[in-house]
C-alpha positions as a Markdown table, in Angstrom:
| # | Residue | x | y | z |
|---|---|---|---|---|
| 1 | Met | 166.3 | 186.9 | 57.1 |
| 2 | Ala | 167.0 | 187.0 | 60.7 |
| 3 | Ser | 163.8 | 186.1 | 61.5 |
| 4 | Leu | 163.9 | 182.7 | 59.3 |
| 5 | Leu | 167.0 | 181.8 | 61.3 |
| 6 | Ile | 165.3 | 182.6 | 64.7 |
| 7 | Ser | 162.3 | 180.2 | 63.4 |
| 8 | Leu | 164.8 | 177.8 | 62.4 |
| 9 | Met | 166.5 | 177.7 | 65.8 |
| 10 | Leu | 163.1 | 177.6 | 67.8 |
| 11 | Cys | 161.1 | 174.8 | 66.0 |
| 12 | Asn | 161.0 | 171.2 | 67.1 |
| 13 | Pro | 164.2 | 169.5 | 67.3 |
| 14 | Glu | 162.9 | 166.9 | 64.8 |
| 15 | Ser | 161.5 | 169.3 | 62.5 |
| 16 | Pro | 162.6 | 169.5 | 58.6 |
| 17 | Glu | 163.6 | 173.1 | 59.3 |
| 18 | Arg | 165.5 | 172.2 | 62.4 |
| 19 | Gln | 167.4 | 169.3 | 60.9 |
| 20 | Leu | 168.5 | 171.8 | 57.6 |
| 21 | Leu | 169.8 | 174.2 | 60.4 |
| 22 | Arg | 171.9 | 171.4 | 62.1 |
| 23 | Thr | 173.0 | 170.1 | 58.8 |
| 24 | Trp | 173.6 | 173.8 | 57.7 |
| 25 | Gln | 176.1 | 174.2 | 61.1 |
| 26 | Ala | 177.9 | 170.8 | 60.1 |
| 27 | Val | 178.5 | 171.6 | 56.7 |
| 28 | Cys | 179.9 | 175.3 | 57.8 |
| 29 | Trp | 182.3 | 173.4 | 60.3 |
| 30 | Val | 183.2 | 171.0 | 57.4 |
| 31 | Glu | 184.0 | 173.8 | 54.9 |
| 32 | Ser | 185.4 | 176.5 | 56.9 |
| 33 | Gly | 185.6 | 175.6 | 60.5 |
| 34 | Gly | 183.0 | 178.2 | 61.1 |
| 35 | Asp | 184.9 | 181.0 | 59.8 |
| 36 | Pro | 182.9 | 183.4 | 57.2 |
| 37 | Tyr | 186.2 | 184.5 | 56.4 |
| 38 | Val | 188.4 | 181.7 | 55.7 |
| 39 | Arg | 190.6 | 182.1 | 53.0 |
| 40 | Pro | 189.1 | 180.7 | 49.7 |
| 41 | Gly | 189.1 | 177.1 | 48.8 |
| 42 | Asp | 189.3 | 175.8 | 45.6 |
| 43 | Gly | 192.2 | 178.0 | 44.2 |
| 44 | Gly | 190.2 | 180.9 | 45.3 |
| 45 | Arg | 186.8 | 179.9 | 43.5 |
| 46 | Ala | 185.0 | 178.7 | 46.8 |
| 47 | Val | 184.2 | 181.7 | 49.4 |
| 48 | Gly | 182.8 | 182.0 | 52.8 |
| 49 | Ile | 181.6 | 179.8 | 55.6 |
| 50 | Ala | 180.2 | 177.4 | 53.5 |
| 51 | Gln | 182.8 | 177.7 | 50.6 |
| 52 | Ile | 180.7 | 178.3 | 48.0 |
| 53 | His | 181.2 | 178.9 | 44.1 |
| 54 | Arg | 179.8 | 181.2 | 41.8 |
| 55 | Ile | 177.9 | 178.6 | 39.9 |
| 56 | Met | 175.6 | 177.7 | 43.3 |
| 57 | Val | 174.8 | 181.4 | 43.7 |
| 58 | Asp | 173.9 | 181.5 | 39.8 |
| 59 | Asp | 171.7 | 178.5 | 40.7 |
| 60 | Cys | 170.3 | 179.6 | 43.8 |
| 61 | Asn | 169.0 | 182.6 | 41.6 |
| 62 | Arg | 167.7 | 180.9 | 38.8 |
| 63 | Ile | 165.6 | 178.8 | 41.8 |
| 64 | Ala | 164.6 | 181.7 | 43.1 |
| 65 | Gly | 163.6 | 183.2 | 39.8 |
| 66 | Arg | 165.4 | 186.8 | 40.4 |
| 67 | Arg | 168.7 | 188.0 | 41.3 |
| 68 | Arg | 168.4 | 187.6 | 44.8 |
| 69 | Trp | 171.9 | 187.1 | 45.8 |
| 70 | Thr | 175.4 | 188.2 | 44.8 |
| 71 | Tyr | 178.7 | 186.6 | 44.8 |
| 72 | Ala | 179.7 | 189.1 | 47.5 |
| 73 | Asn | 177.0 | 187.4 | 49.6 |
| 74 | Arg | 179.0 | 184.1 | 49.8 |
| 75 | Gln | 181.0 | 185.9 | 52.8 |
| 76 | Asp | 177.7 | 186.5 | 54.6 |
| 77 | Pro | 176.6 | 183.6 | 57.0 |
| 78 | Val | 172.8 | 184.6 | 56.9 |
| 79 | Lys | 172.9 | 185.3 | 53.0 |
| 80 | Ser | 174.8 | 181.7 | 52.9 |
| 81 | Leu | 172.4 | 180.1 | 55.0 |
| 82 | Glu | 169.4 | 181.3 | 52.5 |
| 83 | Met | 171.4 | 179.7 | 49.7 |
| 84 | Phe | 171.7 | 176.5 | 51.5 |
| 85 | Arg | 168.4 | 176.3 | 52.2 |
| 86 | Thr | 167.1 | 177.5 | 48.7 |
| 87 | Tyr | 169.2 | 174.8 | 46.9 |
| 88 | Cys | 168.4 | 171.9 | 49.1 |
| 89 | Leu | 164.7 | 172.5 | 49.5 |
| 90 | His | 164.5 | 172.7 | 45.9 |
| 91 | Tyr | 166.4 | 169.8 | 45.0 |
| 92 | Trp | 165.5 | 167.3 | 47.8 |
| 93 | Pro | 162.3 | 168.6 | 49.6 |
| 94 | Gln | 161.7 | 165.6 | 51.5 |
| 95 | Gly | 165.3 | 164.8 | 51.6 |
| 96 | Gly | 167.1 | 165.0 | 55.3 |
| 97 | Pro | 170.9 | 165.6 | 56.1 |
| 98 | Glu | 172.5 | 163.1 | 54.0 |
| 99 | Gln | 170.8 | 164.3 | 50.6 |
| 100 | Trp | 171.3 | 168.2 | 51.6 |
| 101 | Ser | 174.9 | 167.5 | 52.7 |
| 102 | Arg | 175.8 | 165.2 | 49.8 |
| 103 | Gly | 174.1 | 167.4 | 47.1 |
| 104 | Trp | 175.8 | 170.5 | 48.5 |
| 105 | Asn | 179.1 | 168.8 | 47.9 |
| 106 | Gly | 178.5 | 167.4 | 44.6 |
| 107 | Gly | 175.6 | 169.2 | 42.8 |
| 108 | Pro | 172.1 | 168.0 | 42.1 |
| 109 | Gln | 173.0 | 164.5 | 41.7 |
| 110 | Gly | 175.3 | 164.5 | 44.7 |
| 111 | Pro | 173.2 | 162.3 | 46.8 |
| 112 | His | 173.7 | 159.4 | 44.1 |
| 113 | Lys | 177.5 | 159.5 | 43.6 |
| 114 | Ala | 179.8 | 157.5 | 45.2 |
| 115 | Ala | 182.4 | 160.3 | 45.4 |
| 116 | Thr | 180.1 | 162.8 | 48.0 |
| 117 | Leu | 179.9 | 159.5 | 50.7 |
| 118 | Pro | 183.4 | 160.7 | 52.5 |
| 119 | Tyr | 181.9 | 164.3 | 52.9 |
| 120 | Trp | 178.7 | 163.1 | 54.3 |
| 121 | Arg | 180.8 | 160.9 | 56.8 |
| 122 | Lys | 182.4 | 164.3 | 57.8 |
| 123 | Val | 179.4 | 166.1 | 57.9 |
| 124 | Gln | 177.5 | 163.3 | 60.1 |
| 125 | Ala | 180.8 | 163.3 | 62.4 |
| 126 | Ala | 180.3 | 167.2 | 62.8 |
| 127 | Met | 176.4 | 166.7 | 63.7 |
| 128 | Thr | 177.4 | 163.9 | 66.2 |
| 129 | Arg | 180.2 | 166.1 | 67.9 |
| 130 | Ser | 177.6 | 169.0 | 68.1 |
| 131 | Gln | 174.5 | 167.0 | 69.8 |
């Protein structure tokens, strides 16, 4: 997995993979301030740097076709990135930062839900600050 992370960091800044990494970084900032050990959100149900719920781990394993991630992996930033990438590229392979962040926040139909727009604005602001 370290090779995936390195590849993402080294690729063309405008490539979809690099955009995915920039979106990931912003999502992590919005969710946890970048702290993988942040106190769990949603009453203890969301865990880790991206505040991942168990149902997200289950869905990522379903997409992968095998049990690739455990619930404990939610506290591992690299494993969490793997899940983010798997989830986003499964549901929105031609998407971009808005679809990926709104989907991460609102599920497969997240990009179509008005309720995910405020979340997207936070992610967008985080992406702007990090440029």
